[in-house]
C-alpha positions, 0 to 999 in steps of 0.5 A, a space after each residue: 500499500 504505497 506510502 499513506 500520508 495520514 499515519 506519517 502526518 499525524 505524529 508530526 502534527 501532534 509533536 508540533 501541537 497542531 491539528 489539521 483535518 485530513 480527507 482522503 484523495 483517491 488518484 484515479 486510473 492506472 497511475 492511482 492503482 499503481 501507487 495504491 499497490 506500491 508499484 512506485 516503490 522498490 527495495 531491490 538494491 535499496 539501503 534501508 534505515 533502522 529508525 522509525 518515523 516516530 524516532 526520526 521526528 523525536 530527534 528532529 522536533 522533540 
């Protein structure tokens, strides 16, 4: 499932003490289907990190 934004944005906004309404925006067609399936991402030969998103935010903002 690609890179869903709300699970990434909510911790950021919480650390900043902000709230924002979020609405899902579905990208139609083949491109949208590919993004939802995660076809735009690859792990073949990619370096992967060890930190979580929350750990990164804590270091940068906390």
